[in-house]
C-alpha positions in Angstrom: -0.3 -0.1 0.1 1.3 3.4 -0.6 1.4 6.2 1.6 -1.1 7.9 -0.5 -3.6 5.1 -0.1 -2.5 4.3 3.7 -3.4 7.8 4.4 -6.5 7.6 2.6 -7.4 4.9 3.9 -7.1 6.1 7.7 -8.6 10.0 7.0 -11.5 7.5 6.1 -11.7 5.9 9.5 -11.5 9.6 11.7 -10.2 12.6 11.6 -6.5 13.1 11.4 -4.0 15.1 13.5 -0.8 16.2 12.6 1.8 18.0 14.8 2.0 21.6 16.5 5.3 24.6 16.3 8.3 24.0 16.4 10.0 27.1 16.1 8.4 28.4 19.2 9.1 24.7 21.0 13.0 25.3 20.0 12.7 28.6 21.7 11.5 27.1 25.3 14.9 25.4 24.9 16.7 29.1 24.9 19.5 27.9 23.3 23.0 29.9 22.9 24.3 30.5 19.6 27.0 27.8 20.7 24.5 24.5 20.8 23.2 25.6 17.3 26.2 26.4 15.6 27.5 23.0 17.6 31.6 22.2 15.8 30.3 22.8 11.9 33.0 25.7 12.2 30.8 27.7 10.4 31.3 31.5 9.6 28.1 32.9 10.0 26.2 33.5 13.7 23.7 30.3 13.8 21.4 31.1 16.6 17.6 30.8 15.1 18.6 28.8 12.5 16.4 25.9 13.6 17.0 23.6 10.9 20.3 22.7 11.5 19.2 21.2 15.2 19.0 18.2 13.0 23.6 18.4 12.6 24.2 20.3 16.0 21.8 19.0 18.8 19.3 16.5 17.7 17.9 15.7 20.4 15.8 18.8 20.6 14.1 18.3 17.7 13.4 14.5 18.6 12.3 15.3 22.1 9.2 17.6 19.9 8.6 15.1 17.5 8.2 12.8 20.5 6.0 14.9 22.3 4.0 15.2 19.6 3.0 11.9 18.8 2.6 11.0 22.8 -0.5 14.3 22.5 -2.0 12.1 19.9 -0.1 13.4 16.7 -0.4 10.9 13.8 1.9 12.9 11.0 4.8 14.5 12.0 6.6 17.6 9.6 10.0 17.5 9.3 11.8 20.4 10.9 13.1 21.9 7.7 11.1 24.9 7.4 13.8 27.0 5.8 16.4 24.2 5.6 16.7 25.1 1.2 19.6 27.2 -0.2 18.1 30.3 -0.4 17.1 30.6 3.2 20.1 28.5 4.7 22.4 31.3 2.8 21.4 34.3 5.5 23.2 31.6 7.6 26.4 31.0 5.8 25.7 27.4 5.6 24.1 26.5 2.2 26.0 23.5 1.6 24.6 21.9 3.9 21.0 21.9 2.6 21.2 18.3 2.1 22.1 17.1 5.2 20.3 18.8 7.1 17.3 17.4 5.1 18.6 13.8 5.4 18.8 13.7 8.7 15.5 15.6 9.9 13.7 13.2 7.9 15.5 10.2 8.9 15.1 11.7 13.0 11.1 12.6 11.7 10.9 8.9 10.7 12.9 7.0 13.2 10.3 8.5 15.9 7.4 7.9 13.6 8.5 4.2 12.9 8.8 4.0 17.4 5.5 4.9 17.7 4.3 2.2 15.3 5.6 -0.3 16.8 4.9 0.1 20.2 1.5 0.2 18.6 1.8 -3.0 16.4 2.9 -5.1 19.6 -0.7 -4.0 21.6 -3.0 -5.3 18.7 -2.8 -1.9 16.9 -3.1 -0.4 13.6 -2.3 3.2 13.5 0.9 4.2 10.6 2.1 7.4 11.6 3.4 9.2 8.7 6.1 11.7 8.0 5.3 15.2 6.0 9.1 16.6 4.5 8.2 20.3 4.7 8.7 22.9 2.8 8.9 26.5 3.3 8.0 29.2 1.2 11.9 30.8 0.8 12.1 34.8 2.1 12.0 35.3 -1.9 7.9 35.8 -4.2 8.3 35.5 -7.2 4.9 37.4 -7.9 6.0 40.5 -6.2 8.9 42.8 -6.7 10.6 43.6 -3.8 11.7 47.2 -5.2 8.4 49.4 -5.1 10.6 51.3 -8.1 10.9 49.2 -10.3 7.9 46.6 -10.4 8.6 44.1 -12.7 12.3 42.9 -10.9 12.4 39.5 -9.8 15.1 38.8 -6.9 15.2 35.2 -8.8 12.9 33.5 -11.4 10.8 30.4 -11.2 13.5 28.1 -12.8 16.0 28.7 -9.7 13.3 27.9 -7.4 12.4 24.8 -8.6 15.9 23.7 -8.8 16.0 25.0 -4.5 13.2 22.3 -4.1 14.3 20.3 -5.8 17.4 19.4 -3.7 15.5 20.0 -1.0 12.7 17.5 -1.9 15.3 15.0 -2.8 17.2 14.9 0.7 14.2 14.2 2.0 12.8 11.8 -0.2 16.6 10.8 1.1 15.9 10.4 4.4 12.3 8.8 4.2 9.0 10.9 4.6 5.9 10.0 2.6 4.9 13.3 1.5 6.1 16.6 0.7 4.3 19.8 2.7 4.0 22.5 0.5 2.8 25.0 3.6 2.8 28.5 5.0 2.3 29.4 0.7 2.2 33.2 0.6 2.7 33.3 -3.1 1.0 30.8 -5.6 3.4 30.8 -8.2 6.3 30.4 -5.5 3.7 26.7 -4.5 3.7 25.9 -8.1 7.3 25.9 -8.2 7.5 23.5 -5.3 4.6 21.7 -7.0 6.7 21.4 -9.8 9.7 20.3 -8.1 7.6 17.6 -6.7 6.1 16.3 -9.6 9.7 15.6 -11.6 11.1 13.8 -8.4 8.1 11.8 -8.3 8.5 10.9 -12.2 12.4 10.1 -12.0 11.4 8.0 -8.7 9.3 6.0 -10.8 6.7 6.0 -8.1 3.6 8.7 -6.5 5.1 10.9 -4.5 1.9 12.8 -2.2 2.0 16.3 -2.3 0.5 18.3 0.6 -0.6 22.1 -0.3 -1.3 24.4 2.9 -1.7 28.3 2.0 -1.6 31.2 4.8 -3.9 34.5 4.4 -2.4 38.0 5.1 -5.9 39.0 5.2 -8.5 38.6 6.7 -10.6 39.3 3.3 -9.1 35.5 2.7 -6.1 36.3 0.3 -2.6 35.5 0.4 0.1 38.1 -0.4 0.2 37.1 -4.1 -3.4 38.6 -3.9 -5.1 34.3 -4.1 -8.4 34.1 -2.5 -8.8 30.6 -1.4 -10.7 29.6 -4.5 -8.3 30.6 -7.3 -5.2 28.7 -5.2 -7.9 25.9 -5.5 -7.8 26.3 -8.9 -4.2 27.0 -9.7 -3.2 24.0 -8.1 -5.5 21.2 -8.3 -3.6 19.7 -11.1 -1.1 18.2 -8.3 -3.5 16.4 -7.0 -2.6 17.2 -3.7 -3.2 14.8 -1.2 -4.4 16.8 1.0 -5.2 21.4 0.9 -5.7 23.4 3.1 -4.5 26.4 5.5 -2.0 26.9 8.2 -0.3 30.2 9.9 -2.9 33.1 9.6 -4.3 34.5 12.4 -6.0 31.8 14.4 -9.0 29.6 14.4 -11.7 31.9 14.7 -10.7 34.4 11.7 -10.0 31.1 9.5 -14.2 29.8 9.7 -15.1 31.0 6.4 -12.3 30.1 4.2 -12.3 26.4 5.6 -16.1 27.0 4.9 -15.5 27.7 1.6 -12.0 24.8 0.8 -14.2 22.1 2.0 -17.4 22.2 0.4 -14.7 22.8 -3.1 -12.1 20.1 -2.8 -12.3 16.5 -3.6 -9.4 15.7 -1.4 -8.8 16.0 2.3 -9.1 19.1 4.3 -6.5 19.8 6.4 -6.2 22.5 8.5 -3.5 24.0 11.1 -3.8 27.7 12.9 -1.6 29.6 14.6 -2.8 29.5 18.7 -4.5 32.8 18.2 -2.6 36.2 17.5 0.2 37.2 19.4 0.6 39.5 22.4 2.5 42.9 22.1 5.5 40.7 23.4 5.2 37.9 20.6 3.8 34.9 22.5 0.4 33.2 21.8 -1.9 33.2 25.1 -4.7 31.2 23.9 -4.7 27.7 25.6 -5.1 24.7 24.5 -8.9 24.2 25.8 -10.3 27.1 23.6 -7.8 26.2 20.2 -9.9 22.8 20.6 -13.1 24.5 21.1 -12.3 26.7 18.2 -11.7 23.9 15.7 -13.9 21.7 16.8 -16.8 23.2 15.1 -15.1 22.8 11.9 -15.1 18.9 12.8 -18.6 19.2 13.8 -19.7 20.7 10.8 -18.1 17.9 8.9 -15.4 20.4 7.4 -12.0 19.3 8.2 -9.9 15.6 7.2 -6.5 17.1 9.3 -6.3 19.4 12.4 -3.2 20.5 13.7 -1.8 23.8 15.0 1.1 26.5 13.7 2.5 29.1 15.8 2.4 28.8 19.4 0.4 25.7 19.5 2.3 23.1 22.1 1.6 19.6 23.0 -0.9 20.9 25.0 -2.6 22.4 22.5 -2.4 18.8 19.7 -3.5 16.5 22.5 -6.6 18.8 23.2 -7.4 19.5 19.7 -7.0 15.2 19.7 -8.9 14.7 22.2 -11.8 16.7 20.9 -12.7 15.4 17.6 -11.8 11.5 18.3 -15.5 11.2 18.5 -16.7 12.6 15.4 -17.1 11.6 11.8 -14.0 12.2 9.2 -15.4 14.8 6.2 -16.4 13.3 3.2 -14.6 14.1 0.5 -16.9 15.6 -2.2 -17.7 14.9 -6.0 -17.7 18.2 -7.3 -19.4 18.6 -10.7 -17.2 18.9 -14.1 -16.6 22.1 -15.2 -13.6 24.1 -16.3 -12.6 26.0 -13.5 -9.5 29.0 -14.2 -8.4 31.6 -11.2 -6.2 34.6 -11.8 -6.3 36.5 -8.2 -9.9 35.4 -8.4 -12.0 32.1 -9.3 -13.0 31.8 -13.1 -15.8 28.8 -13.8 -17.4 28.2 -16.8 -21.0 27.9 -17.1 -22.5 24.6 -18.1 
């Protein structure tokens, strides 16, 4: 059975749980720069380079993966949000991209397998999955960084596709089940990641399932490149993602209408993992686990989601509360939309029958 088939089979039985925030959990360790840098001999300050901990202090991401699985997660996301050539260049660590991704994937895979084997010993069949996380990088293909030159771009599509392909190949080598292109603020960036994943799967000669997760930058429901959630779906549906959804953004309460929109549109699984509310004036997240769980349970009660988890500010306690809140609720039935020609600019366009 392929990873896609296993995930779809499990998603028919129940609402699945993905993990929570990594960055804020790493911050709780209060690591000094030397812990990040290790003995790699890098020329740049490494403090804040969370991804490199797979090489220099693997017990940190390992403990976080383990805590989320213990809280009830079915899916672990690799600690590789910024483990790409563009983002790692800020730390002078771009030559370590392959190694970071391979080791991060191996780490998540080993802990996922550990929990799956533990259940199997007790006669329980409960697969655990690993999603290789690709962040959006700090570049955008759709917008110019120079207000005086709207046509200027720092990078082009082919280069970003190469950057993503390098990361994807390493994540696959490390053992991931899916490629998660997340926090999509620029739809064209996501399409570069999609193309890289499709090409990687073709070269492997097998299905390499893609997960896609958009982030909204305003309350009207658009990302930074200006696409509505419906237009985004029309722009990426050709990739046949195993999940589509939303993450980060404003918190669960503000995402409610956009989750409803996607749920009715998409003939695939819906995965949503919002922030634990909005940060306070100090940048910390105050939303209690019970509050987050209560808000996302509304989507489950309405039959709108298949996978739930948390983003910035969420903790293992948040994931445990979410898992408990939805454990007895049925999974969202995947709809079969009417066959129509559906196109997308910034707005969706559906041709009349």
